N, C-alpha and C positions, 0 to 999 in steps of 0.2 A: 643589171641595174642596181641590185643591192650591193654588189662588190664595188661598183663605181662610186656609189654613195659613201661607202665605208672609206674608200681611198681618198675622196675629196675631203671628208671630215678629218681624217688623220692628217692630210696635207695641210689643211688650214690650222690645225692645232700646232703642228710643227713650225709653220711659218710665223705663228703668233707667239712662239716660245713656250707653248704649253705641251707637256708630255703626257700622253694618256696614262692614267693610273694603272699600275700593274695589278693583275687579278690577285685577290687575297687568297693565299693557299688554304687558309682555314676555311674560308667560304667554299672553295672548291671541294674540299673533303666533306664539309657539312652537307652540301647539296647531294652528294652521293650517299651519305649516311641516311639522309631523309628518305631514301627509296627503300630502305630495309624495313619491312613490316615488323612491328613489335620492338623497335629500337628507340630508346629515349636518350637524348643528349642532356647530361647534367651540367657539364661545363666544357669550355674549350679554351685553349691558350696556345701561345707560341713558346716552345721551350727549345733553346739552342737553335732557333731559327726554323724549327719544324713544328707542324701542328700536333697538338696533344689534346686528347679528348677523354673525359670520364663519361662512360656510357652505362646504360642499363638495358639488358636484353631480356625480353619476356620468354620464359621457358615453361614447358609443362612440368608440373611437379612429378608426374609419372609419364614417361615417354610411351608407355604402352597404352595410355589413355590421353592422347594429345588434346582432346576437347574438355578435359577435366580441369582441376585446379591449376592455376598459373602462379608463377613468381618471377621476380626480376633478378637477374644475375649481373653482378658488377663486372664490367670489362673496361680496360683502358686501352687506348689506341695511340701509338706514337707513329706518325706518318712520315715516311721518307720519300715515297714516290709511287705512283700507280704502276710503274714498270719495274719496281723492285721486288725481290723475294719477300715473303712474309713469314714472320716467326710467331708461332703460337706458344706463349709461355704461361706456365702455371706453377705456383708454389705447392699446390695440393692442399693448401690451407686458405687463409684469408688473402685477399688481393694485396698487392704492393700499394702502399699509400700514395706515392707520387710517381713522377717519371724516373725511370731507371733504364739501363741498357743491359739486357742479358748478353752473355758472351757470344752466342751465335748471331744475335742481331748485329753486334759490332763487326763480326767477322765477315758477314755477307752484306753489310750496309743495308739492312732490310727494314721493312715496316715491322712493328711489334704490337701484338695483341696480348694483353695480360688478363687471364681469366681467373676470377675467384671461384674456388670450389663450392659447390652447393652445400648448404647447411652451415657455412661459415659466415659470421657477421650478418649483414642484412640480405645476403643471397640465400634466403631461407623461406620455404613455403610457410604460410600462416598456420597451416594445420600441424606443422612440425611432425609429420608422419615419418618416423625414422626408418620405416621399411622402404622408403623411397631413396635411401642413401646407400648406393652400392656402386661397384666399379662400372657396371653397364650404364646405369643412369647418368653418371658423371661423364662417361665417354660419349653418350648421346647428346649431352649438353654441348660438348666440344664439336661434335659432328654438325649440329645445327648452326653453330656460330661460324664454322669454317665455310659451310655451304652458302650462308647468307653473305659473308664478306667476299667470297670468291666471285659470286655473281655480281655484286654491286661495286666492288672496288679493286680487288686484287686477283686477277685470273692467272697470275704467274705461279712460280714454284713456292711451296710451303715447307717449313720444317717445324716440328714441335719440339719443345724442350722444357726442362725443369730439373731441379736438384732435389735429392732425397725423395720425399713423398711426391714432389712435383715430377721427378723423373719416373717414378713408379706410375703416376697418373698418365704420363705421356705414353708409356708402353702399353698400359691397359687400353688406352684409346686406339692405338694401332692394332691391338688384337681384335677389337670389334669393328673398326672402320679402317682397315689397312691402307686404303687408297685415298684417304682424306688428305694426307700430306705426302710429300715426296721423300722425307727422311725424318729421323728422330735423333736428337742428342740428349742422352740421359746421364745426369751427373749423380754419382754416389748413391745409386738407387738399389736398395736391398730387394732380394727376391726370396722370401722365406716360404719355400714350397711346402714343406711338412712342418707343422707348428712345433712339435715336440722333438724333432730331430735337429736340435740347435747346435751350432758351432761357435756361438758368440763368446762364451767364457773361455774356451780353449784358445780362440783367436786372440783375445785380450791378453792372455798370459804369455803370448809370444810376441806381442807388439813391442816396438821400440828396439833399441840396441843394447840395453842393459837390463838383465834379469832382476837386478837389485831394485829397479824402479817398480816393477810389479810386485815384488816382495814387500816393498814399503807400502804400496796401496793395500795389499792384503792385511798388513799389520795395522794400518790405519782403520780399516773396517773392524778388525777384532778389538782394538783398543777402544773404539767408540762404543761398541756394543757391550764391552765389559764395564763401561761407565754409563750404562743406559739411564739410570735414574737422574744423574746429573745432566745428561745430554737432553733428555726429555724436558726437564725443567727449563733448560736454556731455550729449547724450541718453543715452549709455551710462553716464555717471556718475549721471545722474538715475535710470536704471533700477536700478543697483546700490544706490543709497541708498533706493529705495522698494520693493525686492523685485519688480521687474517684468522681464519678458522680451519680446523683440521678434522671436523666431525662428519660432514656430509659425504665426502668422497672416500677417504680411507678409514673413517670410523673413529680415529683417535690420533693424537699427536705421536703416540708410541708407534703406531703402524706406519704413519707417514715418515717417521725417522728411519724405520727399517727399509722402506721403499727407496728413500733417497740414498741411503748408504749402500744398498745393493747396486744402485745405478752409478755410483761414483767412479769406479774404474772404467766403466763404459764411457761415461761422459768425459773423463779425463783424456782418453785417447780419441774420442770423437772430435774434440775441439782443441786439444793441447798438442804439444810436441815433446820431443825428447828433452828439450831445454827445461821444460816444466818439472821434470823429475827432481830437480834440485830442491824444490820447495815442498815436496810431499812430507808431511810430518809423520813419518812412519815409526819413529822411535817411541819407546815406552815412556820416555820422559816428556813427550809432548803434552802440553797443558790441555785442559778441557776447551779453553777458548781457542787454542790453535786448531784443534780438531774441528770444532764447530765452524770456525771461519773458513777452513779449507773446503769442507763439504759444501758450505754455502757458495763459495766461489766457483766450485766445479759443477755441482748438481743443482744448487739453488733451493734453499728451504722454501722460498715463496712459491716455487713451481708446484710443490707437492701439497699446497693448501687447496681448500675448496675454490678460492678465488683464482688460483694459478692454473688449476686443471680445467676450469669451466670453459675457457675459450677453445680448448683442444678436445672437448667432448666428442665432436664429430670424428676426429682421428681415432680416439679410443674405441668408439663404436665400430668404425670400419675395421680396425685391427682385430677386434673381438669377432666380428662377423666373417671377414674374408682375408684381410691382409696378413694375419698372424702377428706374433710379437716375440721378442727375445725372452727366453726363459733363463734368467740369470741366477735364480735361487737354487735350482736343483743341483747345479754342479759346483757351487761354492762350498766345497768340502771343508775348507779352513774355517768356516763359520758354523760348523756342526755343533749343535747344542746351544747356540746363541740366538737363533732365529725363532720367533714365536708365531709368525703368521704364514700360512700357506698362500702362495701367489701374492705376496705383499705388493710387489711392484709390477705385476702383470696387467695387461690392458683391461681385462674385465673388472679389476678392482676399481677402476675409475669410471665405470658405467653404472648408473643407477639400475637397480634390479627391475624397475618398472619398464625400462626400455631395452634391457640387455638382449641382444639378438642371439638366435641360434647360430652356432658356429657352422660355417660352410667349408669343410676341409678340402674340397676339390677345386675351389676357385683359383688358387694360385697354380695348381698343377695344370689347369686348363691354359692359363697364360704361358706357362713354361713350355708346354707342348707346342703351342702356336709358334713361339720364338724359335724353338729347335727344329721345327718342320717348315715354317713359312716366313720367318722374319727376314726382312731385307732393308738395306740402307738404315741400319741402326748403328749408332756410335755411342759407346759407353766409356765413362771416365770414373775411375775409383781411386781411393787413397790407400796406400799400403798399410797404414796403421789405423785406418778408420774401422771401428768395429762393425759398421754396417756392411763392410766388404766381406765379412765372414760368409755371408750367404748372398750371392749376387746373381744377376742374369748371366747366363752362359750360353754359348752357341751350341748348335746341334747339326746333324747331317743335312738338314734342309735350310740352314741359315745361309743367306747370300749377301754379298757385298756389305758386310757388317764388321765392326772393328771394336776392340776392347783395349783400353789403356789403363795403366796404373801409375800414379804419381809416387815416386820414391819418397818414403817417410811422410806421405801426404795424409791429411786428416779429412774431415767431412766438408771441408771447403775446397777440395781438389777440383781443378778444371783444366782445360786445354792449355791455358797460359802458364800453368805450373809444371808442365811436362818438360823434360830436357829438350834442347833446341831441335834436334833432328825429328823427334816424335811430335813436337809441337808443330813443326812445319808440315809434317805428313798429315796430321789430323786436320789442320787448317785447310790444306789443299783438298782433302777428301770432301769436307763440308762445302767448300766453295765450288768444287766441281759438281757436286750434287745439286747445288742451287744455281748452277750456270752463272756464278758471280765471278768477277775479275779476281784472279789469284793474288792475294796480298798477305804475306806471312809476317808482316811487321806488327806483331801483337805483344803487348806488355807481358812479361814473364816474371815469375818469382824465383828466387834462388832455391834450388832443390838439389838433393844428392843425385849423382848419375845412376844409371841402371834401371830405368823404368821398364816395366813389362809391357809387352804388346801381344795381342791375340786377335786374329781376324777370322771371320767366317769366310767361306769360299765365295 
């Protein structure tokens, strides 16, 4: 009787020239989101014809005490279809401000959840108990989100992804909850297993195609430190003009200058290319202003201010506690006698003494052991010249169905689309097969040199 009534109503509407209104896809998704306990919808919109939501999901501040303090974690959702694969993306920092498409999302035409890391922006417990910021707590955040959305909206296949710290975060999540997702794509993700066994400086000195470029960067560092009084005066003028201070984090403009200068070759290869070598002011005839402007362009004087480091305090805390950090000062032998501060640019220097955590030297080793003995369906992309590639995730005897790619001459922006055509096609097909998505290798690429490296686990 109910079906007959529906048929008659529909027939009358058609005969009268009225077409039944199509269901609003935003409403369809909103109705399912409403079934997730602890989920709050801040806003919804249609972006490129697809529903987009800004959400807040209630999490325990401490997953070991789920009935204790709670906080809301920012999540965005870009919906493609309830039958599509789902991509869990994180930057490892604050959440992305608006709608964007991560590369795996585009390659599998999937739904995308973007999760803000705990303790960044407003995704922070009111108590600000820093002891609740570690890789297991963050992995548990992701675990609860995935379980909630799998049950309410997306029961199909899932892939986690992120670049740099986001890629690291994705791997850590797999270590603690290996079956939450079907695969992981981690871009330019460092894995510093032993903190003081650093390869970064040696790697940087071999980066690029012309040794003269790295010589110029070393000379730039020396010349700047040899003119320290004039450069510190410039930095103080810069701070006054831009409303910045250098006292709380590094203690002085002098120490901030040293930290920025130590990081300059690292940052040069992290985001630059061989073409940028032509503008390195490595000559002794370079003016103070040329040196100052170059360091600002590459490392950024404002980043080393109290105001610049403040938004990244959770990262510095995590690096000090578990993630480890590059030690760029101990091997810069060409600056011997010119450095004044021990660990000027190391992560602990940016963490206030009141909250500085005890270092946990075994945390990264634990993750490394898991990957080498149990990792499966992992896909890593690195840049050949990216300093973060100096120490990276690597396979072991127990790694299965996992793949490593290196973009020739690539930097910290390397991705699948930047690989040479054959490897780009191969990596795309692997991901699409993992997600049971239609194979489509027509993805936008960037021009790169031939000869990318490839390494696969068994």
